[in-house]
C-alpha positions as CSV (number, residue, x, y, z in Angstrom):
1,M,297.0,76.1,113.5
2,S,296.7,76.6,109.8
3,L,293.5,76.0,107.8
4,A,295.4,73.5,105.7
5,F,296.0,71.4,108.8
6,C,292.3,71.7,109.8
7,I,291.3,70.5,106.4
8,L,293.6,67.5,106.6
9,K,292.3,66.7,110.1
10,A,288.7,67.0,109.0
11,L,289.3,64.8,105.9
12,K,291.1,62.2,107.9
13,S,288.2,62.0,110.3
14,L,285.9,61.0,107.4
15,N,287.9,57.7,106.8
16,L,287.6,58.2,103.0
17,L,290.5,56.0,102.1
18,D,289.8,53.0,104.3
19,N,289.7,50.6,101.3
20,A,292.4,52.4,99.3
21,P,296.0,51.4,98.8
22,P,298.4,52.8,101.4
23,L,299.4,55.9,99.3
24,W,296.0,56.0,97.5
25,W,297.5,55.5,94.0
26,P,297.8,51.8,93.2
27,N,301.4,50.5,93.0
28,A,302.9,53.7,94.2
29,G,306.6,53.8,93.6
30,S,306.4,51.8,90.4
31,V,306.8,52.7,86.7
32,E,303.0,52.1,86.4
33,V,302.5,55.5,88.1
34,V,304.6,57.2,85.4
35,L,302.5,55.7,82.7
36,G,299.3,56.3,84.6
37,A,300.0,60.0,85.1
38,I,299.8,60.3,81.3
39,L,297.0,57.9,80.7
40,T,294.7,59.4,83.3
41,Q,294.7,62.8,81.7
42,R,291.3,63.9,80.6
43,T,289.7,60.6,81.5
44,K,288.6,58.5,84.4
45,F,291.2,56.7,86.4
46,S,289.4,53.5,85.8
47,K,290.0,53.9,82.1
48,A,293.8,54.5,82.7
49,Q,293.8,51.3,84.7
50,E,292.1,49.4,81.9
51,S,294.9,50.6,79.5
52,L,297.6,49.5,82.0
53,E,296.0,46.0,82.1
54,R,296.0,45.8,78.4
55,L,299.7,46.7,78.4
56,K,300.4,44.0,80.9
57,N,298.4,41.4,78.8
58,A,300.4,42.4,75.7
59,G,303.7,41.8,77.5
60,I,304.8,45.5,77.3
61,L,304.3,46.3,80.9
62,E,306.4,43.8,82.9
63,Q,307.4,43.4,86.6
64,D,310.9,44.7,85.7
65,P,310.4,48.5,85.3
66,N,313.4,48.8,83.0
67,K,312.2,46.1,80.7
68,S,308.8,47.9,80.6
69,L,310.5,51.2,79.7
70,H,312.6,49.5,77.0
71,N,309.4,47.8,75.6
72,L,307.6,51.1,75.4
73,A,310.5,52.9,73.9
74,H,310.5,50.4,71.0
75,T,306.8,50.0,70.5
76,L,305.2,51.5,67.3
77,P,302.9,54.4,68.0
78,A,300.0,52.8,66.2
79,T,300.4,49.6,68.2
80,L,300.6,51.4,71.5
81,A,297.7,53.7,70.6
82,Q,295.5,50.7,70.0
83,L,296.4,49.2,73.3
84,I,295.7,52.3,75.4
85,S,292.6,53.3,73.5
86,P,290.3,53.0,76.6
87,S,292.1,56.1,78.0
88,G,291.1,58.3,75.1
89,F,293.3,60.7,73.2
90,Y,295.3,57.6,72.5
91,N,297.4,58.8,69.6
92,Q,298.7,61.7,71.5
93,K,299.2,59.7,74.7
94,A,301.0,57.0,72.8
95,R,303.5,59.5,71.4
96,S,304.0,61.0,74.8
97,L,304.6,57.6,76.5
98,I,307.1,56.5,73.8
99,A,309.0,59.8,74.0
100,L,309.0,59.8,77.8
101,S,310.3,56.3,77.9
102,Q,313.1,57.0,75.4
103,N,314.2,60.2,77.2
104,L,314.1,58.5,80.6
105,L,316.4,55.7,79.5
106,K,318.6,58.1,77.6
107,D,319.0,60.6,80.5
108,F,318.8,58.3,83.6
109,D,319.6,54.8,82.2
110,N,317.2,53.1,84.5
111,F,314.1,53.6,86.6
112,E,315.8,53.7,90.0
113,S,318.1,56.4,88.9
114,F,315.2,58.3,87.5
115,K,313.4,58.2,90.8
116,K,316.4,59.5,92.6
117,G,317.5,62.1,90.1
118,V,314.6,63.4,88.1
119,S,313.7,67.1,88.6
120,R,310.3,68.8,88.1
121,A,311.9,70.9,85.3
122,W,313.0,67.7,83.4
123,L,309.5,66.3,83.7
124,L,307.8,69.6,82.5
125,A,310.1,69.6,79.5
126,Q,308.6,66.3,78.3
127,K,305.9,66.1,75.8
128,G,302.4,65.8,77.3
129,V,303.6,66.4,80.9
130,G,302.0,69.4,82.8
131,F,302.1,70.5,86.4
132,E,299.6,67.9,87.7
133,S,301.3,65.0,85.8
134,A,304.8,66.1,86.8
135,D,303.8,66.4,90.5
136,G,301.9,63.2,90.4
137,I,305.0,61.4,89.1
138,L,307.2,63.1,91.7
139,N,304.9,62.2,94.6
140,Y,303.4,58.8,93.7
141,A,306.2,57.3,91.5
142,C,309.3,58.9,93.1
143,L,307.8,59.2,96.6
144,R,308.9,62.8,97.0
145,P,307.1,65.3,99.3
146,V,305.3,67.1,96.5
147,F,301.6,67.9,96.8
148,V,299.4,67.2,93.7
149,V,296.8,69.7,92.7
150,D,293.8,69.1,90.4
151,A,290.3,70.4,89.7
152,Y,289.0,68.8,92.9
153,T,291.5,70.8,95.0
154,Y,290.1,74.0,93.5
155,K,286.5,72.9,94.1
156,L,287.1,71.9,97.7
157,L,288.6,75.3,98.6
158,A,285.9,77.0,96.6
159,T,283.3,75.4,98.8
160,L,285.0,77.0,101.8
161,G,285.0,80.4,100.1
162,L,288.6,80.3,99.0
163,E,288.9,80.6,95.3
164,M,292.5,80.3,94.0
165,E,292.8,79.4,90.3
166,D,296.6,79.4,90.1
167,Y,298.0,75.9,90.4
168,H,301.0,77.0,92.5
169,A,298.9,79.1,94.8
170,L,296.7,76.1,95.6
171,Q,299.8,73.9,96.1
172,E,301.4,76.4,98.4
173,F,298.2,76.8,100.5
174,F,298.6,73.2,101.5
175,T,302.3,72.7,101.6
176,K,303.1,75.9,103.5
177,G,300.3,75.3,105.9
178,L,301.2,71.7,106.7
179,E,304.9,72.4,106.9
180,Q,304.1,75.2,109.3
181,D,302.3,72.7,111.5
182,L,304.7,69.8,110.7
183,P,304.8,68.3,114.2
184,Q,301.0,68.2,114.5
185,T,300.7,66.9,110.9
186,L,303.1,64.0,111.5
187,E,301.5,63.3,114.9
188,L,298.1,63.0,113.1
189,Y,299.5,59.8,111.6
190,A,301.3,58.8,114.8
191,N,304.6,59.6,113.1
192,Q,304.2,56.5,111.0
193,L,304.0,58.4,107.7
194,D,306.4,60.9,106.2
195,L,305.4,64.1,104.5
196,A,305.4,62.5,101.0
197,G,303.0,59.9,102.2
198,I,300.8,62.4,103.9
199,Y,300.6,64.6,100.7
200,A,299.8,61.4,98.8
201,R,296.9,60.5,101.0
202,L,295.7,64.1,101.3
203,H,295.3,64.4,97.6
204,G,293.4,61.1,97.5
205,K,291.2,62.3,100.4
206,I,290.3,65.5,98.5
207,V,289.4,63.5,95.4
208,A,287.3,61.1,97.4
209,C,285.5,63.8,99.3
210,M,284.6,65.8,96.2
211,Q,283.5,62.7,94.3
212,A,281.3,61.7,97.2
213,K,279.9,65.3,97.2
214,I,280.6,65.6,100.9
215,A,280.3,69.1,102.4
216,L,283.5,69.6,104.4
217,K,282.6,72.9,106.0
218,P,280.4,71.4,108.8
219,H,283.4,69.3,109.8
220,L,285.6,72.4,110.2
221,K,283.4,74.0,113.0
222,D,286.5,74.3,115.3
223,C,288.4,76.2,112.6
224,N,285.8,78.9,111.7
225,D,288.1,81.7,112.8
226,L,290.7,80.7,110.2
227,Y,288.6,81.7,107.2
């Protein structure tokens, strides 16, 4: 049994996401996630949600994802910056959102094609998209089995005496561990959730655990020999 699986099992036992959406991120699988991945950079998620609501109220973000992308692609940077101002760094984020929408429509034509065909390399080539944003889009918007790493991931492992500063080392710690114990991992969710969904909820559990300042080590007493 891997330590990654033990961490997942311990986090799941804490019922941290009882009141959260199924995949933790609201409206997973939608274009809102793509925008939110940019808007939430260097700010609280609640501020990104406020910006999304303002885009909805302004008629830019619609139910049809392709209309939303078209609207964004043709919005003036100054206008968009004002609408998303609650998220901070709004001029930079406005330019990134407009360029991303334009390139998405140019290279994929529509949102469904984007979800099926986009690569991590394509996302990382976009202005304002780093590892965390790219993986967030792949997991929460495209519903791919990609685990998202953030500062909370590092902090959680650091509390267990495992300090890995490299993004991909942190990512591989969880993905290799859970894939090694894939049958047990799937069984933990009664085989009702695929690996993409498990990664989505795991990331959310880590965020919730660290925000609540819960010490996870006491909940890993059966796994002390693994670290």
